[in-house]
N, C-alpha and C positions, 0 to 999 in steps of 0.2 A: 554627732547625731544632728540631723536637720531639724531646724525650728521653723515654723510657718506662722504667718500672720495673714489676716484677711483685710484686704484693701479694696474698696469699691467692688465688693463681691468676688474678688479674685484671691485665691490662696497663693501667697508668695513666700518664698524661702527667705526667712529673716537673716540667716547667716551666710547668704550666698556671697562668694568672693569674686574679685575682679577676674581671677584666672579661670573661673568657670564660664565666663562669657565666650561666645563664639568669636572666631578670629575676625570676621567681618564687623562684628559689633565693636571689638577692640580697635580696629582700624578707624571706624567712624568716630569713636570717642577721642582717639589720639588727634584726629583732624580737628574736632571741635575744641579740644584743649588749645591747640595752636591758634585757631581762629579767634577764640575768646581772649587769649593772651594778647594777640595782636590788636584786637579791638580795644582792650583795656589800655594798651600802650598808646594807641593813636588818640584815645579819648582823654587820657590824663597826662600824657607826655612822660610817664614813668613806667617802669616795669613792676609787676606785682612782686611783693616781698612775702616773707613768712607771715607777716601781720595782715597783709591785704589780699593774699591769695585766695581767701574764702570767697571773695566777690566773684572771681573767675570760676572757681569750682562750682558755685551756685548757678552761674550762667550755663556752664556745661551740663549740670544736672538737669536744668530745665529743658535742655534740648534732648537729653536722654529720655526724660519722661514723655516729651512730645513724640518721640519715636517709639514709644511703648516698649522700651527696654527696661527690665527690672534689675536693679542692683542697689543695695543700700547706699545712702549718701556718703557714709563714712568711708566706704571703699573708694569712691571717686575722689573725695577730699584727700585721702591718703595717697592715692595714685598721683594726683596732681602735685602734691607736696614733693613727691619723689622726682617728678619730671619737670617741675617749674623752671629750674635753673638752665637745663638743657634747652628748653623751648625758648627761653629768653635769649640765650646765646645764639640760637639759630636765627632769631629775628634780628639781632644785632648784626650778624654777618650779612644777612639779606639786605639790610638797609645800607650797610657799608658798600656792598657790591653795586647797589643802585646808584649811589653817589660816585663811586669810583669803580666802574666795571673793569674787570681784569682783561688785559689784552691777550690776544693770541700771538705768541712770539716764536720766531725761528732764530736760533742762535747759530752763528757761523764764525769762521776765523780765516785769517790769511797771514802769511809770514814772509817778510822780506829777509832772505838769507844772504849774508854778505861774505865775500872772500876777497879781502883786499879792496880793489877798486871795482870788482865784479859783483853782480847780483845773479841769483838763480831765477831764470825766467821759465814760465810755463805757458805754452801755446795751447789754449783750450780748444777742444774739438767738438764739444756737445752743442746741441741746438739752442739751449736756453741762455748760454753765456759764452760768447766767443771772443777771441782776441788774445793778446799777450797779457798775462797777469802774473801773480805770485801763487805758490802752492797754498792749499788750504781746503776747507770743506765745512761740513756741518758738525755741530756738537750733538753727541748721542745722549740718550736718556740716562741720567745718573752720572754723567761724565763731567769732570771739572773742565773749565776753559783751558787751563794749562795742559792737561792730559789730552784734550781734544786736538789742540794745534800740533802737539808732538806726534800724535798718532797720524793725523792727516798728512803732515809733511813726510813722515816715513812711508806711508802708503803710496804717495804720489811721486816721491823722489828717491827713496832708498836711504835717505840721510836721517840720522837720529840727532835732532838738535838738542842743545843744552842751554839752560838759562834764557829762554825767550823773554824779551822785555815787551810789555804791553805799551804801545805807543798811542793808541786811540781807538775810536770806533767809527764805523761808517754804517748808516742805517737808512731804511726807506720803508714805505708801506706799499703792499701790493696784494690784491685779492683778499683784503680783510686781515692780512697778517703783517705784523711789525717785524721786519727782517733786520737783525742786528749783527753786524760783522765786527769782531774784535781783531784789531790790527797789531801784529807782533813783528819784532825784529830780532834776529838771532845771528851772532857772529861765531858761535861755537857749534861744531857738529862732528860727527864721525860717520863712517859708512862709505859705500860706493854708489855714485850717482847712477840712477836708471829711471827711464820713463815708465809711465803707466797708461792705463786706458783713458785717464783724464786728459792726456796730451803729452807732447814732447817737452822735456826739461833740459836746460843747458845753461852754461855760464855765459854771461855777456857783460860788457862794460856798462857802467851806468849811463854814459853818454849815448851808446848805441841802443840801450833799452828804451830810453825816452823818445827815441826816433822811430820805434816800432809802432805797429798799429795796435794800440793798447785797447783792452776791453773797457767797457763803459765804467767811468768813475775812477779808473786807475791813475789818472794824472793827479787826482785829489788824494788818493791813497799814498802815492809817492810823496806828495807835499806834506802829509801828516807824518810819514816816516822820517822826514828830514827836519821837521820843525819842532821847536819847543813852544811855539806860539799857538799852533792849532792842534787840537786833540779830538775833534769831532767834525764829521761831515754828514749832513742830512740831505738826501736826494728827494726832492719834492717833484713827484710825477703829476703833471696837470692832466685834466680831462681830455685836452686836445693832443696828448702824447708828448708835449714839450716837457723839458726837465730843468729845474732850477736846483742848484747845489748851494747849500748854506754852510759856511765854515765857521767853527767856533773854537 
């Protein structure tokens, strides 16, 4: 049964609950709770606790009254008590992202497949990346790096590699994305070699391979594949189009 009180000449429902508010009013109050929590944090350097949360709830309630929304204070205090920890966690994450903004990353892979003194070469034919390289491609959503390189090699060569060994990474920035390529080597495989739409694949001696017109960065990739000293190459593309490669 509804109970009413008279405040400033208005007849108000004394036992009105938060759930009886209109959705637009709830959205406004949720935003005010966030804003007042952030203001408290910036002012004090601390997050409100169960003992100090009333200060935030009172500030929110003042804004509710200024907006001429009627709801008993106890409903707002109780609602804020329920939401306080989630609001504080949201602010923590926002502050962390401001200090350490997440990168937009594209993951790729490449695999040098060896058969005695020969390696498997791939002559790329697309417009974005041309020249002789090794099989490989992009990591798909939800895929492990291991599964991605096995799948890409199979799609491009018809060979199913076993026990690929991670030798290093090759990475660069372009168009706001951090492109990270994982470099693998495999000496075990099954299947019958066949080319794909990515380009022609064939066996070639290591000496002949290095004399081919290699795609950009491939001489560094080969160096990482062969070395225990280097495991990373960063390609720094300058504004004038020049490229510097840093080995680590």
